[in-house]
N, C-alpha and C positions, 0 to 999 in steps of 0.2 A: 395329426396322424404320424405314426412312427414310420421311419423310412423303410423298414423291413416289410411294411404292409402296402407299399406302393409298387405298381407294376414296373415303372421305369427304373427303380432301384435294382430290381432283379435282372432286368435286361442289361443295364450298365455293368452290374457286378459280374454277370456271365460273360459279357463281351470282354471285360478286362482280364478275366481268367483265360479266356480263349486267346486273347492277344498275347498275353505273357507266354502261353504254351507255344504259339506260332513263332514268336520272337526267339524263344529258346531253340526251336527247331531250325529256324532260318539262320540263327547266329552260328550254328555249326558249319554253315556253308559260306559265311562271310557276307550275309545279307540281312535285311530286316524284314519283318512281316509286311511293312508298307511297300518295300521294293518288290517282294514276291507278289503282292497283290497287283501292283502295276504290271509286272511281267506277265501275270496270268491273264490280264485283260487286253493284251496286244495280240492281234490276229497273227498266227504263225505264217500264213501264206500271203495275205493281202496287206499286212501291216494295218495300222489303225490311225485315222486322222488324229492329230494332236488335240483338236478341239472336241473330240468325242471321248477322250480318256477321262478328263475331269468329271463330267457328269456320270460316267460309268462308276466312278469310284467315290463320288461325293466330295471331291477335292476342290478347294478354291483355286482359281487360276494362278495366283501367286505361288501357292504351295506346289502346284503341278509344274510350273516353270522351273522352280528350284529342283524338284525331284527329277525331271527329265534331263536337266543340265547335269546333275550328279550321275544319273545312269549313263549318260553319253560319255562323261569323263571316265567312268569306270569301264567303259567298253562293253556295256550290256545292251545298248540300243544304238541305232543310227537314224538320222533324220533324212528324209528325201522329199523334195518338192513333188507334189502330186502331178503325174503326167497329164491328166485330163483337166485339172484346174490348178494353175500355177499359184493361186492364192492359198492353197492348203498344203500343209506339211504332213507327211505320213511318217509314223514311227514304226520302225522294224526292229526285230530282235537280232542281235549279232549271234554268232555261234555260242559265245560265252553266255549271252543272255538266254539263249534256248536251254543251255545246261542248267542255269540257275532257275529258270522257269520250271523245268522238270522237277528239280529238287523241291520247290515250293508246292508244285502240284501233288507230289507224293505225300507231303505233310498234310495237305487238305484231304486227300483220299484216305490216309491213315485215320485221321480224326473222324471223318464221316463213317468209315467202316466200324470204328470203335463205338460210335453212337448207335449205329444200326444193330450191333451185337448186344448192346446193353439196354437199349430202350425199345420196347415193342413197337412195331410198325404203326399200329393204330394210334399210339400216343404221339409218334412223330408226325403223322398226318394231321392230327388235331393241332399240334404245336405250330406246324407250318401254316395251317389255315388261320390260326389266331394271329401269328406274327404278320402275315400278309394283311389281315384286316387292320391291325394296329398301324402298319405302314400307310395304308390307304387313308385312315383317319387322320394321321399326322400330315400327310400331303394335302388333304382337304383343308385342315386347319391352317397350314402354312399359306395356302392359296387365299383363304379368307383374310388372313393377316396382311398379306401383300396387297390385296384389293382394297382394304379399308383405308380411309383417309387418315393421314398421320395427324396425331393430336398436335395442336398448336402449343408450343412451349412458351411460358411467360417470359417476357424480356425483362431483364434486371436493369 
C-alpha cells in the first residue's frame, strides 16, 4: 500500500504542517508550540496539579519534568505545594506566563477561525466525528495491547 493511501499518513502530514505553522507563530514571541501547549493547559485561577499536565498533553513524565523545569527557569510558571494535599504540587502561570499563554491562545483562535472560514461547518462536524472515532479505536487497541501477555523472547 502506498503511504499516500493510508489514513495515518494524512493525519501525521497535517499535524506536521500545523506544528510548523504554530512554531512559526510562537517563535515570534520567543516560545515554541510545545511551550504554548503546556501554558494553554494550565488553569489560570486554580493552577493545575503537575501530575495532571502530562496526561492532558500526552507527554511522558521525563519530558514533562524537563519542560516544567525549563518553564520555571524562564519565569513562565511557578510551583506551589497543594494546600489540601502536601503530596501534590500545583503549577501556576506567572504574569509572563499568562502573557505568553495569551499569545499562544491567539494563534490557536486565528487558525480555527481560518478553518471555519474556508471549510463548511458540515464538513468540519464530520471530520471531528471521524477523528474522535479514530482516537477511540486507537485507545481501545492500546488497551488490548497492554492487557495482552508479553511474548516470551528466546534466550540466546
